[in-house]
N, C-alpha and C positions, 0 to 999 in steps of 0.2 A: 712593392716599391717601399723602401725605407723612408720614413718621414720624421720630421722634428716638430715639436710643439713649443711655442713661445708665448709668453704673456708680455705685452708691451704696455707700460704705464706712462701716460703722458700727463704733464702738469705744466701750468703756465698761464699767461694771460689769454683769455678766450678771444677769438676773432672769427669772423665769417669765413667759411671754406676750409677750416682747419681739419675737420673730420674727413671731408671729401678728399683733401690732398693726401692724407695718410692712407686711406683705403684705396686710393688710386695706385699708390706704390705697391700695395699688397696685390691688387688686381693684375698688375703687370707681370707678376711672378706666379700667378695662378694659385695664390694662397686660399685656403678654406678658413673662413671665420667661424670659430666654434662658440664664441661668446663675445658680447660687447656691452659695455655699460658706460654711462657718462653722467657726471654731476657738475653743477656750476654754482660756486659759492662766491659772492661778491666779485663777479666777473673773472674768477679764477677757475680754470678748467681742470677737472680730473677725469681722464679718459682711460679706460682699459680695454684692450683688444686681445683676446686669446685666439691664436691662429695656428693652423697646421700647414707645413710646407715640405716639399721634397728635400731630403737630406743632401748635403754636398754643396756644390757651387751655388745653387739657388738659395739655399739656406743662408750662406755667408753673405751673398750679394744683397738679399732683401734687408738684412740687418744693417748693412752699410748704407743702403739708399734711404732707409727709414731714419737713420741717424742724421744723414745729410739734410733730409727734408725737415726734420725737427729743428736743426740749426738754422735753416732758412726762415722758418716760421717763428723763431725766437722762443722755443719751448724746450722743456727738458724731457728726455726719453730714457726709460730704464727697461732693460730686457731681463726676463727671468725664464730660463729653460724649464719646461715641465715634463716630467717623465710620464710615459704612457700609464704606468701603474697609478700615479697620483691623479692623473686625469680621469681614469676609470673610477677611482674612489669618489671623486667629485661628482661624476655622472650618476653614481649609485645613490647619492643623496637625494635625487629626484623622488625616490620612493618614500622619503621621510614625511611625517606629518608637518603641516604648515600652520602657523598661527600669526595673528595680527595683534600687536600690543600698541595701544594708543595712550599717549600721555597728554593730559590737558591741565591747564592752569592759567591764572592771570598772566604770570610770567614763569618761564622755566629756568631753573638754576642748574648748574653743573652737578650739584649734589643729588638732585632728584633723578637726573638721567643716569648718574653713576650708580645709584642704588638699584635702579630698575635693571640696568644692564649687568650688574653683578649677579642678580638672581638668575638672569638668562644664562650667564656664564657658568654659575654653580650647577645648573641643571643640564649642562653640556649641550646647550642649543646653539646653533649658528645664526648670526644676524645676516640675512641676505641683503637687506636694504633698509635705509633710514630716510624718511621723507618728511619735510616740513609741510604742514597742511594750512597753517595760518600765514597771513601776509607779513611782510617785513615790518619790523618795529622801529619807529623813529626814536632817536635818543634826545631829540630837541622838543618835539611836539608831544604834549601829554595826551594819551589816548582816552577818549570818552568811554570806551568799552574795551579795556585791555583783555586780550585772550591770546593764548599760545597753545599750539598742539603739534606734536610730531608723531609719526607712525613708524613702527618697527616691524618689518617682515622677518619672522624667525622660522627656523626649520629644525626638526629633531623629534625624538621620542620622549614623551612625558609620562612617567609612570604614575605619578600622583598629582592630578590637576588641582585638587582641593588644597594641597599643600602649597602649590605654586600660587594660586589666587590669594591664599591667606597671607603669604609674604608680601604680595602687592598691596593688600589691604593695610598691613602694618605700615608700609612706606607711605601710602596715601594719608593715613591718619597722622603720622609723625611729621611729614614734610608738606602737608597742606597741598596735595596734588591729587588729581583723579587719574586712575590707571585702569584701562579696560583691556580685557583679554578675551580674544575670540578665535575660534577655529577659522582658518582661511579656506572655506569650501565654496562650492558653487552657489549655495543658498545665501551666504553672506554677500556675494556679488550680485544677487538677484532678489533683494527684498522688494516687496510690493505694497505692504500695508503697514501703517503706523497708527497705533491706538493710544490715546491719551486719557489718563485720569483728568478730571477737570479741576476740582478745588485744590489749591496749593500746588498745582502742577501747571495746567494751562493758564490758570489765573492765580494771582497771589493773595488769595483769601479763601476762607471757608464760608460759602454763601449762607449756610444755615446759621452760622454764628452771627452774621450781619442781620439776618432776619430776626434772630432772637433778640438782638440789641434793640431793634425797633419795636419789638413786642414787649420789651421790658423784662425779658427772662435771659438776658445775655450770659450772666455768670453761670447759671444752671446748665445751659446748653453747652457752653464752652468746655465745662468740666467733663460733660458726657462725651463730647466730640474728641477731646484729647485722649481720654481713656480708651475710646474705640480705636483711634489711629495708632495708639501704642500697642494695641492688641490685648488690652487688659480685660475688656468685656466684649461680648458677642455683638457683632455689627447690627444684626436684626433688632436685637433688644434695644441697643442704643438709638437706632433710627426711630423706632416706635415711640420711645420715651421723649425724644426731641420733638417729634411731630406733634405730639399731644400738647406740648408747651407752646406751640405756634398757633393753636386754635384761636380764631377770631381776628387774625391779622388781615388787614385789607389787601385786596388784590392790587390796588394802585401802588402799593409799596414794592411789589415785585418788579415793576417797570423801572422805578427809581433806582433800585439796586442793580438791575441789569445794565442800565446806562452808565454806571460808574464802575463796572467790573475792571479791576486792574489786570491787564493782560501781562503775562510773564515776559520778561526781557528775552528777546530772541525768538519768540513764538511765531511772529509774522514772518520773519526771515526764514525760519525753518519750514513752515507750511507752504509758503510761496515757492520755495526751492523744491520741496517734495513734489508738489503738483506739476512744476515745470518738467520734472524728470519722470512723470508718469505714475507716481505713488497715489494711493488712496489713503484718506485719513479718517479717523473716527474718534468720537468721545465716548468712553465707557466709564460712566460715573455713578457713584453712590449719591450724587447730588440730584438736581431736579431738571427735568426736560425743559422747563420754562427758560432756564438760563443756558442750558446746552444748545437749544435751538437758536437763542440769541447769538451765541458764539458761532454757531454753524453758519449763520448769515454773515456775521462780521468778519470771520476768518476764512470763509469758504471751506468749511469742513464737510466731508461727504456723508458721514453717518453719525447719528446720536442715539445712544441707549442710556437712559437714566430713569430716575423715579418720577412718577407723575403725581403732582399735587391734586388733591380733591378740593375744588372750589365751588361753593354754593352761595348764591346771593351776594357775590362780590367779596366773600371772605373765606379764608382757609378753614376747613372743618377740623383739622388736626389728624385727618386720615389721608391715605394715598390710594391710587388706583393701580391694580395689577400687582405683580410680584416685586418684592424688594430687590433692587440691584445691589447685591452684596459681592463679596470676593468670588464666590462660586459662579454667580451670574456673569460677572465680568469675563471670566475665563470661558464660559459658554458662548458669550457673544463674540469673543475673539475667534473661537473655533468656527462659529456660524459664519462670520464674515469671510474667513479664509476659504471655507467651503463654497460660499456664494461667489467668490472671485475665482474659484478653481485653482487655488494655489496651495502649496504645502505650508503647514504651520511654521516650518523653519524659515519661511519667507516673510514672517511677520515680526514687528517690533512693538513692544509695549512699554509705556513710560508712566510711572506713578510714584507716589511718595508715602502712601500709608499701608498699614498692615493688610487692609482689604484689597490691596493691589498685588499682593505677593503671588497669588495663584495665577494671575494672568502674566505677571513678570516671569514666572517659572515656565509657563506653557509656551510663551513666544520664542521665536528663534533667537531674538535678542531682547532681554528684559533689562530696563534701565531704571534704577532708583534715582529720582531727581530731587535734589535737596531734601533727602528723605530722612525719616526717623531712623535711629541707630539699628533697630531690629530689622528694618527693611534693607538698609545698606548692607548689613551683615549677611543677608540671605539672597540678595539679588545677584545676577550675573555680572552686571556692570553698574556704575553709579557716576553721576555728574553732580558735583557740589561747588565747583569753582567758577562756573559761568552760566549763561542763560540756556534756554532750550535749544538754541541753534548749535550747542555742543554736540547734539545728536548727529549732526551732519559730519562731524569729524570722525565719529565712530563708524560711520558708513564709508569713510575714506575720501570724502569730498574735500577738495582744496578751496581756499577762498576764491581763487580765480574762477572755479566752476560756479560759485555762488554769485559773486559780484558781476559776472558776465550777464546775469539775468536782470540786474538792477536797471 
């Protein structure tokens, strides 16, 4: 039996029962719906229905009745005939690779979106869908914590992924925006473990620098810390040198520092949301277990792996207990936790800011450089520099309504 294929595009003021009314007309004529999609922007509807129907009288009648129904509803209807050849080409796109591109910033301007979509177009990729992930922005009330994010679902073949990400990095640098690029696969939709560096990631300070200030060796330790984070000197060497400088510091100081640790903006929102959706969380830190365990209780973190200070007679000895938790160890602990949970390493996320985080960022299914040093940003899979830690939720595809529902 010969059939016709039509795409009907509906636009106009949204109202209850609109989709039901139109699909009821299609049902009367036994039409087969091949695809359907709907978006609503500022109460204005955009609805598309691709359908197949028997050629001849049925085909002509259904178009006439749909036009009449659209007139009754006060909306605009446009019909486009689709050839079977074009339809099959569209169907065959299902075999193409799929990717998710997330754009984040305090506010998003047209120029930022234009430059990102130009790269997509230049690489001959198709945009299947665009979705806003953050809530609506008031033009009257000033936002205490401004943030904006949209997610683009794209499809096609990418010959050179590194060239693709390099162009996004250039845009991010020039236009002050974050752009994350991920493969849209089963692992992305089934992440289970998120691991955080502690200092300058989960908290907005380097604890060892604060301890050094109280020990009177602040400038010496800060210089070593910065050099290590930039990757200029070996982490183990820097750690041992800094530890020696802390010798004699009172244990009472540790509690004072712990109680005033500055939690990074968005951290609690992120971790509470992750736990609500069944994720496990961990601190993998080149810092100290004393402070990691304090945060574990405060933020309800599941696991902590960090360096253990040696304390004798109420004072730091300048030594440590066990192995140094360096970049290699962080990656080992990430793999250990994935094995412990019985999940694939692709189901993990790692977040960090320093050179000693690069190995775990590279190993994780999604590695995120958070307000990171240039070397780290340049080598990480994704980065967030424009908002707090809860920006991680947008890279996972969560909408504000999924998050705020839990408040």
